[in-house]
C-alpha positions as CSV (number, residue, x, y, z in Angstrom):
1,V,-2.6,-16.9,-18.5
2,Q,-2.1,-13.4,-17.1
3,L,0.9,-12.9,-14.8
4,Q,1.4,-10.0,-12.4
5,A,4.8,-9.6,-10.7
6,S,5.2,-7.5,-7.6
7,G,7.5,-7.0,-4.7
8,G,10.3,-5.1,-6.3
9,G,11.8,-2.1,-4.6
10,L,15.0,-0.7,-3.2
11,A,17.2,-2.8,-1.0
12,Q,20.7,-2.4,0.4
13,A,23.5,-4.8,-0.4
14,G,23.1,-7.8,1.8
15,G,19.4,-7.3,2.2
16,S,16.4,-9.3,1.1
17,L,13.4,-8.9,-1.1
18,R,10.6,-11.3,-2.0
19,L,9.0,-11.2,-5.4
20,S,5.6,-12.6,-6.1
21,C,4.0,-13.6,-9.4
22,A,0.3,-14.0,-9.3
23,A,-1.5,-15.8,-12.1
24,S,-5.0,-15.5,-13.3
25,G,-7.0,-17.1,-16.1
26,R,-5.7,-20.5,-15.7
27,T,-4.1,-22.8,-13.1
28,L,-0.4,-22.9,-13.0
29,L,-0.3,-26.6,-12.2
30,H,0.9,-27.7,-15.6
31,Y,3.4,-24.9,-16.2
32,R,7.0,-24.6,-15.4
33,M,7.4,-21.1,-13.9
34,G,10.5,-19.0,-14.3
35,W,12.0,-15.7,-13.2
36,F,14.1,-13.7,-15.6
37,R,15.8,-10.4,-15.2
38,Q,17.1,-7.6,-17.5
39,A,19.6,-5.1,-16.2
40,P,20.0,-1.7,-18.0
41,G,21.9,-2.2,-21.3
42,K,22.0,-5.9,-21.0
43,E,20.2,-8.9,-22.4
44,R,17.4,-10.6,-20.5
45,E,18.8,-13.6,-18.6
46,F,17.3,-16.6,-16.8
47,V,17.3,-16.5,-13.1
48,A,15.4,-19.5,-11.8
49,S,12.6,-21.9,-12.6
50,I,10.5,-24.5,-10.9
51,L,8.1,-27.2,-12.1
52,R,6.3,-28.7,-9.2
53,S,8.6,-28.9,-6.2
54,P,11.9,-27.4,-4.9
55,G,13.6,-30.6,-6.1
56,D,12.7,-29.7,-9.6
57,S,14.1,-26.2,-9.7
58,S,17.1,-24.6,-11.3
59,Y,19.1,-21.4,-10.9
60,M,21.6,-19.3,-12.7
61,A,25.0,-19.8,-11.1
62,S,25.4,-16.3,-9.6
63,V,22.2,-16.6,-7.6
64,E,22.4,-20.2,-6.4
65,G,22.4,-20.3,-2.6
66,R,21.1,-16.7,-2.3
67,F,17.7,-16.9,-4.2
68,T,15.0,-19.5,-3.7
69,I,12.1,-20.0,-6.1
70,S,8.9,-21.6,-4.7
71,R,5.3,-21.9,-5.6
72,N,1.9,-22.1,-3.9
73,N,-0.5,-23.8,-6.3
74,A,-3.5,-23.1,-4.1
75,K,-2.8,-19.4,-4.5
76,N,-1.7,-19.8,-8.1
77,T,1.4,-17.8,-7.2
78,V,5.1,-18.2,-7.6
79,Y,7.7,-16.5,-5.4
80,L,11.4,-15.5,-5.6
81,Q,13.0,-15.0,-2.3
82,M,16.2,-13.0,-2.8
83,N,18.7,-12.9,0.1
84,S,22.2,-11.5,0.3
85,L,21.4,-9.1,-2.5
86,R,24.2,-7.5,-4.5
87,P,24.3,-4.3,-6.6
88,E,24.7,-6.5,-9.7
89,D,21.2,-8.0,-8.9
90,T,19.7,-4.7,-9.9
91,A,17.4,-5.3,-12.8
92,V,13.8,-5.5,-13.9
93,Y,12.5,-9.0,-12.9
94,Y,9.9,-10.8,-15.0
95,C,8.0,-14.0,-14.3
96,A,7.0,-16.3,-17.1
97,A,5.2,-19.5,-17.6
98,R,6.0,-22.4,-19.9
99,V,3.7,-25.3,-20.7
100,T,5.3,-28.6,-19.5
101,G,7.2,-30.0,-22.5
102,A,7.3,-26.8,-24.5
103,D,10.5,-25.3,-25.6
104,E,9.8,-21.7,-24.8
105,Y,8.0,-19.5,-22.2
106,S,4.7,-18.5,-23.6
107,Y,3.4,-16.1,-21.0
108,W,5.1,-13.2,-19.5
109,G,4.2,-10.7,-16.8
110,H,5.2,-7.1,-16.6
111,G,8.4,-6.6,-14.8
112,T,9.1,-5.4,-11.3
113,L,12.1,-3.3,-10.6
114,V,14.7,-4.3,-8.1
115,T,17.4,-1.8,-7.2
116,V,20.2,-2.8,-4.8
117,S,22.4,-0.1,-3.4
118,S,25.9,-0.6,-2.3
């Protein structure tokens, strides 16, 4: 599976961005899809994940209620809608895929930079 993240950019605090993660090489139907981020000087952290439906998604506490992960299986694409952005959301965002039942994410895309100005 090859993953390509896009949609990053510069936003003001309180603004919105939508990240996309397009997959090729294999259908994403049997994968849990996740978004992670890494801020300068910090460890990579989990942001959100989804299996098949919004009811089977999870979020890190600081983005819950502001970010929404979704997927379009017909387009083999996963999205991260980010609203009410904060400067602390500034990071490189990565999408990743994990085979259902596996312990770790096996496939990673190149990151897309999100910068939120105050």
